[in-house]
Every structure is written in C-alpha cells, then in structure tokens.
C-alpha positions in Angstrom: 0.0 0.0 -0.3 1.2 3.6 -0.8 1.8 5.8 2.3 -0.6 8.3 3.1 -1.2 11.3 5.4 -3.1 10.4 8.5 -5.6 13.1 9.6 -6.3 12.7 13.0 -9.3 15.0 13.4 -12.7 14.4 11.3 -14.3 17.5 12.5 -14.1 21.1 12.2 -14.1 23.7 14.8 -17.1 25.9 14.2 -16.7 30.0 13.5 -16.1 31.6 16.7 -15.3 28.3 18.7 -12.1 26.6 19.7 -11.2 23.2 19.6 -8.3 21.3 21.9 -6.4 19.2 19.7 -3.3 18.7 22.0 -2.6 19.4 25.5 -2.8 23.2 25.8 -3.1 23.6 22.1 -6.4 24.6 20.6 -7.7 25.2 16.9 -9.5 28.2 15.4 -11.0 27.8 11.9 -12.1 31.2 10.3 -13.7 32.0 6.7 -11.6 33.7 3.9 -13.4 35.7 1.2 -11.5 34.1 -1.4 -11.7 30.5 -3.3 -9.5 29.4 -0.5 -12.3 29.9 1.9 -10.6 29.4 5.6 -7.4 29.8 7.5 -6.6 28.0 10.7 -5.5 30.0 13.7 -4.1 28.7 17.2 -4.5 29.4 20.8 -1.3 28.0 23.1 -2.1 28.2 26.6 0.6 30.3 28.3 0.9 29.8 32.0 -2.2 32.4 33.4 -2.6 33.6 29.7 -3.3 32.5 26.1 -0.9 32.8 23.4 -2.0 33.4 19.8 -0.8 32.4 16.7 -1.9 34.1 13.4 -5.0 36.6 13.2 -7.2 36.0 10.2 -8.1 38.5 7.3 -9.5 41.9 8.4 -13.3 41.7 7.8 -15.8 41.9 10.3 -16.7 38.3 10.3 -13.1 37.3 11.5 -13.4 40.4 14.3 -16.9 38.9 15.2 -15.4 35.7 15.7 -12.4 37.1 17.8 -14.8 38.6 19.8 -16.9 35.4 20.6 -13.7 33.9 21.4 -12.3 36.4 23.4 -15.6 36.6 25.2 -15.3 33.1 26.5 -11.8 33.0 27.5 -10.9 33.3 31.1 -7.5 34.5 30.8 -5.6 37.2 29.5 -3.9 37.2 25.8 -0.1 37.2 26.5 1.5 37.5 23.1 0.4 37.4 19.4 2.8 35.5 17.2 2.7 36.4 13.4 4.0 33.1 11.0 4.2 35.7 8.2 3.0 39.2 6.6 0.0 37.8 4.2 -3.4 39.3 5.2 -4.9 36.2 6.4 -2.1 36.1 9.0 -1.1 39.6 9.7 -4.5 41.0 9.2 -6.1 41.6 12.5 -2.8 41.7 14.6 -2.9 45.5 15.6 -6.4 45.2 16.1 -5.8 42.4 18.5 -3.2 44.1 19.9 -4.9 47.1 20.9 -7.9 45.2 22.2 -5.7 42.9 24.4 -2.6 44.8 25.0 -0.6 41.8 24.3 2.6 42.4 22.2 3.3 41.1 18.5 5.7 38.8 17.8 7.4 38.2 13.9 10.5 38.0 12.1 12.0 41.3 10.8 11.6 40.1 6.8 7.9 39.8 7.4 7.5 43.2 9.3 9.2 45.1 6.8 7.5 43.3 3.8 4.4 44.2 5.4 5.1 47.8 5.8 6.5 47.7 2.1 3.2 46.1 0.7 0.8 48.2 3.0 2.7 51.6 2.1 3.2 50.7 -1.8 6.4 51.1 -1.8 8.5 50.8 -4.8 8.4 47.3 -6.4 6.0 46.2 -3.9 3.2 48.5 -5.2 0.3 47.3 -7.5 2.2 49.6 -10.5 5.4 47.3 -10.2 3.6 44.2 -10.2 1.3 44.8 -13.2 4.3 46.4 -15.1 6.1 43.1 -14.3 3.3 40.7 -15.3 3.2 42.7 -18.7 6.6 42.5 -19.0 6.1 38.7 -18.6 3.6 38.6 -21.3 -0.1 39.0 -19.2 -2.7 40.7 -21.6 -3.8 43.8 -21.1 -7.5 43.1 -20.0 -6.0 40.9 -17.0 -3.4 43.7 -16.2 -5.7 46.4 -16.2 -8.2 44.3 -13.9 -5.4 43.5 -11.4 -4.6 47.3 -11.7 -8.0 48.4 -11.0 -8.3 46.3 -7.4 -6.1 49.1 -5.7 -4.2 48.2 -3.2 -5.7 44.8 -1.6 -3.3 44.2 0.8 -4.7 47.0 2.9 -8.2 45.8 2.7 -6.8 42.5 4.2 -4.6 44.4 6.9 -6.4 47.6 8.1 -3.5 48.4 10.4 0.0 47.7 11.1 2.2 47.5 14.3 4.6 50.3 14.7 6.6 48.2 16.8 7.3 44.3 17.6 9.2 41.7 19.4 12.0 40.2 16.7 12.7 36.3 16.2 15.0 34.8 14.1 15.7 31.3 13.2 16.8 29.1 15.8 15.3 31.5 18.6 13.0 29.6 20.9 9.8 31.0 22.8 8.7 29.9 26.0 4.9 29.3 25.9 3.0 27.7 28.7 6.4 26.2 30.3 7.3 24.4 26.8 9.7 25.5 24.5 9.1 26.2 20.7 11.9 26.4 18.3 11.6 29.1 15.8 12.2 27.4 12.2 12.4 30.3 9.3 11.6 29.2 5.8 11.8 31.3 2.6 10.2 31.4 -0.7 6.3 31.8 0.3 7.3 35.0 2.3 10.4 36.6 2.8 11.2 35.3 6.6 8.2 33.0 7.4 8.2 31.5 10.9 7.1 28.0 11.9 7.1 27.0 15.5 8.3 23.2 16.7 7.4 21.9 20.1 9.9 18.8 20.4 8.1 18.0 24.0 4.5 18.3 22.7 5.2 16.6 18.9 4.0 19.5 17.0 4.8 21.7 14.5 2.8 24.9 13.6 3.8 25.2 9.8 2.0 28.4 8.9 1.8 28.2 4.9 5.1 26.2 4.7 3.5 23.0 4.3 -0.2 22.4 3.6 -1.8 19.3 3.2 -3.7 19.1 0.0 -2.7 22.2 -1.9 0.7 23.5 -2.7 1.7 26.8 -1.5 2.0 30.0 -3.4 5.7 30.8 -4.6 5.7 33.8 -6.3 8.6 36.5 -7.5 8.0 40.1 -6.6 8.8 43.0 -9.2 11.3 44.2 -6.6 13.6 41.3 -7.1 12.5 40.1 -10.6 15.3 37.7 -11.2 14.9 36.0 -7.8 14.5 31.9 -7.5 11.9 31.7 -4.2 11.1 28.3 -5.8 14.4 27.1 -5.1 14.6 28.7 -1.7 10.9 27.1 -0.8 12.3 23.5 -1.9 15.6 24.0 0.4 13.4 24.9 3.2 10.6 22.5 3.4 13.5 19.9 2.9 14.8 20.7 6.2 11.4 19.5 7.6 12.4 16.0 7.0 14.3 16.1 9.9 11.7 16.1 12.4 10.0 13.0 13.9 7.4 11.1 11.6 5.2 11.2 14.4 4.7 15.0 14.6 1.6 16.5 14.4 1.7 19.2 11.7 -0.6 22.1 12.0 -1.3 23.9 8.8 -2.7 27.2 8.1 -5.1 25.6 5.7 -6.6 22.1 5.6 -6.9 19.8 8.4 -4.0 18.9 11.2 -1.9 15.8 9.8 0.9 13.5 10.4 3.9 11.8 8.2 5.6 15.3 7.5 8.4 13.8 5.3 5.6 12.4 2.7 4.2 15.7 2.6 7.2 17.1 1.7 8.3 14.5 -1.0 5.0 15.0 -2.3 5.5 18.5 -2.6 9.0 18.5 -4.1 7.5 16.1 -7.0 4.9 18.5 -7.7 7.2 21.4 -8.3 9.3 18.9 -10.3 6.5 18.1 -12.5 5.4 21.6 -12.7 9.0 22.7 -14.2 9.0 19.5 -16.4 5.6 20.9 -18.0 7.1 24.3 -18.6 10.3 22.8 -19.9 8.3 20.5 -22.5 6.4 23.7 -23.3 9.5 26.1 -24.2 10.8 24.1 -27.0 10.0 27.4 -28.7 10.1 30.8 -27.1 7.4 31.4 -24.5 6.3 34.1 -21.8 4.7 33.5 -18.6 1.2 34.8 -19.6 1.2 32.4 -22.8 2.2 29.5 -20.1 -0.2 30.2 -17.5 -2.8 27.6 -19.1 0.2 24.9 -18.9 0.2 25.4 -15.1 -3.4 26.4 -14.6 -5.8 24.8 -16.9 -8.8 26.1 -15.2 -10.8 29.6 -15.5 -8.9 32.2 -12.9 -10.2 35.1 -11.3 -8.5 38.1 -10.9 -7.4 37.2 -7.5 -6.1 34.0 -8.7 -4.2 35.5 -11.9 -2.0 37.5 -9.4 -0.9 34.1 -7.7 -0.8 32.3 -11.2 1.6 34.9 -12.7 4.0 35.3 -9.6 4.3 31.3 -9.7 4.6 31.1 -13.4 7.4 33.3 -13.0 9.1 31.5 -10.0 9.2 28.3 -12.0 10.8 30.0 -14.9 13.3 31.7 -12.8 14.0 28.4 -11.0 14.7 26.5 -14.4 17.2 29.4 -15.4 18.7 29.1 -12.2 19.1 25.3 -13.0 20.4 26.5 -16.2 17.3 24.6 -18.0 16.1 27.3 -19.8 17.4 30.9 -21.0 15.5 34.1 -20.8 15.3 37.1 -23.1 13.9 40.2 -23.9 12.3 40.7 -27.4 12.2 44.0 -29.2 8.3 44.3 -27.8 10.3 44.4 -24.1 8.6 41.1 -23.5 10.6 38.5 -21.8 10.4 34.9 -23.2 12.4 31.4 -22.3 13.4 28.6 -24.4 15.0 25.3 -23.3 18.5 25.2 -23.3 20.5 23.4 -25.6 
C-alpha cells in the first residue's frame, strides 16, 4: 500500500469556537473571502494566559469571531505570534494587540515586507506588479483588472504594528513552560516563521506545509530575477529532520501526520510543474502564455495574481538550473526557451 497522510481529526471547529487538539493547544478556523475559504489559527495555553498564533483576515466576520472567542476566554492574551505578513495571517494583529494589550512577535523580514506592501513602496506596489506581469506577457485585459483592484493588501490588513518583538531562526519561545523553536523558511514569504515544540510533538507550519494544496511561491517586482522556488524547496526539505509522528498544524486544511511524505509530495509536484514548462519551451514562450499550462482552469483576477507570480517563479528556477534561457524581445516581453 502507498503511504498516506494521517488526519487525526475528522470534524472542524465551528466559527467562533475553539477545539483542543493537544494538551494546551487549541484550533480556530475562520472564514476567508476567497476560493481558499478558511484559515486555521491557534491558541496555546501560556501559564495564566493564552498566546495567539496568526490572526485572520481583516474583515468584520473575523472580528466577530474573535469577539466571541475572547469573550469565552477566562485568561488574558499574553502574546500574538504572526507566522508571516500575508493578510490572512497579519490582518488583525494590530487590532488584537490594541484590544488585548499583548505584544506582537514576528520576524524582521515579515514586519518590513508588510509595511512595504501596505505603504505601496517601489517594487511592492500594484503599479510595479502590473508592469512586471505585462513584461512577462500578461494580456492587457487582465493587467487592467489587476491594476483596477488597487491596494488589496491594505483591505485585508487595516492597520499595522509600529513595533514588535523580533525573532530569528533558531530562537526559542517559551510558551506555557514548553519550548517552541523558531524555524524560518523562505520562498512563500521573505522570512516565514514556523514553530516546533519537540516536547509536544507539534509543528505549527503556517503556509510552508499544507496537506492538500501547494503553497504559492511568487516573484516580486522588487526582485525580478529571484529564485523563491529554490529557496522554498530547500526550506521544506529541512522539515524531514522532524519525527514522522510530528503533528503538523497547517494554516489551511486539516492537521496531519507523516511530514516527510508531504515534503516529498510537494517536491515532486514542483518538479512536475517545471517539467511541464520545460516541455512547453521548445519555442520561446512567456509566462502569460504559459499560465494555461500550469493552471488549465478559469482563473479570477485574484487567482491570476498568484498564478503569474508562480509561473515566473518556476521559470526563474529553471533559469537558475540552466535548463531554460530568458531573453527580452523587441516588444520588451521576456520569453524563455529550453537550453541546448
């Protein structure tokens, strides 16, 4: 029989409710207004209080769910830990900090990236993103649709912290008398924080390891030649060092076990994506043309943003491996062709 992931929990926590899934660790599930319709958040008992890991998207339904949860807690919030800067994780961190008085803990890369996106700094603004996608062959209609959305990041993150507690890879957070080691990963976001508690046998993986979907890996306009896919694959391979019985708490999907198998599946998935692109690049092709190769289904505007970033990331990875070459045509569009 083929090995499979193990899902120890069949039922999901209802909105505004928590479910204990390990001693001192509680699961929250909140809605998202996208095709990916939920995010998992975590509460960890911290002595006389509770630590929050990730905060949800900045909309009223998430605030209402938090109001219900906080109203039932008989303990204060001691700290707010944010795995990374994406809106479904950082969105309500400042709101919760103001409401509870708890400090926010995150990495420097995520704090700065959040501010760059929120403030639309060069290379992280919508205009730069659309210009990058246009240079990679995305058609005018979809470029205009993306530009017309404005700063979607700010809608999901209504406010940002001006200060925070910084952690780096290898640091240890003491939560409830147990040590949680910080494992920093790259590729999905600049300096993504996962938390591993050896004593509890738990990894809070954030978006670095998801059980049923692959994490988005995109190239920002600020770093157009970057290889985030290579960094992502190197990062997740490091998780194979953890015990096979480790309970993985992902940001989307159900908690699962068999961490090494999931890493292997994700590596194979991205290898297959690269092979599909390589087969398509026997003649010069741009990322816009190759969207249908990677994503044959119909994409809405929100999904096009992620799809283009991911297509460019895979092509950049193939360039880094010297399997394709990229060049700029007379029309200022970047095209890729299989190397000789």
